[in-house]
N, C-alpha and C positions, 0 to 999 in steps of 0.2 A: 380523525386524521392527526397523526403525530407531527409536531413542528420540528423540523430538522435543525439541530444545533451543529452548524458546520465546523465550529472550533473543535467540538468533541469528535466529529467524524474525521477531521484532518489529523487529530491526535491518534486516533485508532489506526488510520491508514499509515501514519508515520511509523507506528510500532509494527505494522504488518510488513511493509515494503521499504521502510526507511524514508527519511525526509529528503527534501531537495538538496540540502547541504551535504548529507551523506552520499547522495547520488553523485554530486559534483566531485566530492573527495575520492570516492571509489573508482570512478571512471575517468577522472581527469588526466590520467597518464596513457589512456588508450589512443589509438589512431583516431583521426577526425571522423572517418566514416563509421567506425565501430562505435564511437561515442555518440554520434548522431542517432544511430540505430538504437542504442541503449536508452538514450533520452526519450526517443519516440515511444519505445516500448513502456518505459516508466510512466510517461504521461498518459498513455492509453490505459495502463493498469489503474492509475489514480482515478481516471474518469469512470472506469467500470466499477471500482469499489465505491465511489461516490454515488453512482446510479443505484447500486445495491442498497446503500443506506437510504437513499430517497424512496426506493420502492418498498423495502421491507423494514426499515427502521434501524436506528442505531443499536438497539439490543441485538438484532440479528447480526450486525457487523461485529459487535463485541464477541458474540458466540463464535463467529467465523474466525476471529483472531485467536481465541482459545483453542479451537480445533486445529488451526494451522500450527500453533506453537506445540501442541501435543504431538502432532504428526512429526514435526521436525525433531522433537526430543526423542521420539521412538526410533527414527531413522538414524540418529546419532549414536545410538547404543550399539 
């Protein structure tokens, strides 16, 4: 059983969906209801990604990050 390094997990999640400070900066100018909805969605995504890391390990989460980055780069072309 792998011991989860939550600092590493949080760093990977920050690279995937952004940090809390980026979230606050990007959505700070939205209306209150939209900002609350975005914050709730962001919190749910963080929980899900943390659960993925706890279930499958940090290596799986790192691979997921690489796959997401690759897909986003392909879409940008």
